[in-house]
C-alpha positions as CSV (number, residue, x, y, z in Angstrom):
1,X,-47.9,102.9,91.4
2,X,-46.3,104.9,94.2
3,X,-47.1,104.5,98.3
4,X,-49.3,107.1,100.0
5,X,-46.2,108.6,101.7
6,X,-44.1,108.6,98.5
7,X,-42.3,111.6,97.8
8,X,-40.4,112.3,94.6
9,X,-36.7,113.2,94.8
10,X,-37.3,116.9,94.3
11,X,-39.8,116.6,97.0
12,X,-37.3,115.3,99.1
13,X,-34.7,117.7,98.2
14,X,-37.3,120.4,99.0
15,X,-37.1,119.1,103.0
16,X,-33.3,119.3,103.4
17,X,-32.6,123.0,103.8
18,X,-31.9,124.0,107.2
19,X,-31.2,120.2,108.4
20,X,-28.1,118.4,108.9
21,X,-28.4,116.7,105.2
22,X,-29.1,120.1,104.0
23,X,-26.0,121.6,105.8
24,X,-23.7,118.4,104.5
25,X,-25.2,119.0,100.8
26,X,-27.0,115.9,100.5
27,X,-29.1,115.6,97.3
28,X,-31.4,112.9,96.7
29,X,-30.8,111.6,93.0
30,X,-33.4,109.2,92.7
31,X,-36.3,107.5,94.7
32,X,-38.9,104.6,94.2
33,X,-40.6,102.9,97.1
34,X,-38.0,100.8,98.8
35,X,-35.0,102.2,97.2
36,X,-33.2,105.7,97.4
37,X,-30.1,107.3,95.9
38,X,-28.6,110.3,97.3
39,X,-25.2,112.0,96.9
40,X,-22.8,114.5,98.6
41,X,-19.9,116.4,97.1
42,X,-16.5,115.9,99.5
43,X,-15.6,119.5,100.9
44,X,-12.7,120.1,103.3
45,X,-15.5,121.0,106.2
46,X,-16.6,117.1,105.9
47,X,-13.2,115.8,106.7
48,X,-11.9,114.6,109.9
49,X,-8.4,116.4,111.1
50,X,-6.4,113.4,109.5
51,X,-7.6,114.8,105.9
52,X,-9.9,111.9,105.1
53,X,-13.8,112.1,104.8
54,X,-15.3,111.8,108.4
55,X,-17.0,108.8,109.5
56,X,-20.0,110.7,110.5
57,X,-20.3,112.1,107.1
58,X,-20.7,109.0,105.8
59,X,-23.1,107.7,108.5
60,X,-25.1,110.9,108.0
61,X,-25.5,110.2,104.5
62,X,-26.4,106.6,104.9
63,X,-28.7,107.1,107.4
64,X,-30.6,110.2,105.7
65,X,-31.0,107.9,102.9
66,X,-32.5,105.1,104.8
67,X,-34.5,107.7,106.6
68,X,-36.1,109.6,104.0
69,X,-36.9,106.1,102.2
70,X,-38.8,104.9,105.0
71,X,-41.6,107.4,104.7
72,X,-42.8,105.9,101.7
73,X,-43.2,102.8,103.5
74,X,-44.8,103.7,106.6
75,X,-48.2,102.0,107.3
76,X,-51.4,104.0,107.2
77,X,-52.1,105.7,110.5
78,X,-48.7,105.6,111.6
79,X,-47.2,108.9,113.1
80,X,-43.6,108.8,111.9
81,X,-40.4,106.8,112.5
82,X,-37.1,106.9,114.3
83,X,-34.0,105.1,114.2
84,X,-33.0,102.8,117.2
85,X,-30.3,101.1,115.9
86,X,-27.5,101.6,113.2
87,X,-24.3,100.1,112.4
88,X,-21.6,100.8,109.8
89,X,-18.6,98.9,108.5
90,X,-16.1,101.1,106.8
91,X,-13.9,99.3,103.8
92,X,-12.3,102.5,102.4
93,X,-12.3,106.5,102.4
94,X,-11.7,109.5,100.0
95,X,-10.3,113.0,100.4
96,X,-12.2,114.6,97.4
97,X,-14.7,113.9,94.8
98,X,-18.1,112.4,95.6
99,X,-19.6,110.0,97.6
100,X,-23.1,108.2,96.9
101,X,-25.2,105.8,98.7
102,X,-28.0,103.4,97.7
103,X,-30.6,102.6,100.4
104,X,-32.7,99.2,100.0
105,X,-35.5,98.0,102.1
106,X,-34.8,94.7,103.7
107,X,-38.1,94.5,105.9
108,X,-41.1,96.9,106.1
109,X,-43.4,95.8,108.9
110,X,-46.0,97.2,111.1
111,X,-43.7,98.2,114.1
112,X,-40.2,98.3,112.4
113,X,-38.4,98.6,109.2
114,X,-34.7,97.5,108.3
115,X,-32.7,99.3,105.4
116,X,-29.2,98.6,104.0
117,X,-27.0,101.2,102.1
118,X,-23.9,101.1,100.5
119,X,-21.7,103.9,100.4
120,X,-19.5,104.3,97.5
121,X,-16.9,106.7,96.0
122,X,-17.8,108.5,92.7
123,X,-15.7,105.8,90.9
124,X,-18.1,103.4,92.4
125,X,-15.4,101.8,95.1
126,X,-17.4,100.7,98.3
127,X,-16.5,103.0,101.3
128,X,-19.1,101.8,103.8
129,X,-21.6,98.9,104.4
130,X,-24.5,100.3,106.8
131,X,-27.8,98.9,108.3
132,X,-30.4,100.5,110.1
133,X,-33.7,99.5,112.2
134,X,-36.4,102.2,111.9
135,X,-39.1,102.1,114.7
136,X,-42.6,102.9,113.3
137,X,-44.3,105.3,115.5
138,X,-48.0,105.2,116.3
139,X,-50.2,108.1,117.5
140,X,-51.5,107.6,121.3
141,X,-54.9,107.1,122.2
């Protein structure tokens, strides 16, 4: 059974137009509580001046996947979340094709969530390892 805050991949994709992930062309391809898959097509405007995929594009893909997945595991009564820390290790890059990520939950607590994401090329070569911590926000009162 899905968590109360659970949205399907299609419902999450409907949130993206007009946001940074929407501008990047990110698409959620699968979602279940604790796991989310997303992808984007590499375009010239997502490259760094050296002609390779910009690191910020990779971070945006991974952080968005983790953030969208966080929603499904928020404790009841919470007001949302925000990223408080992130780290990326880059192992490779691409110039064309597609990049994909799989985000998985490592910890879902009352005040924080920790997520890991692996970013890979369309051929399955690992490009980056990513970890972030989300702070669970609570209403004041």
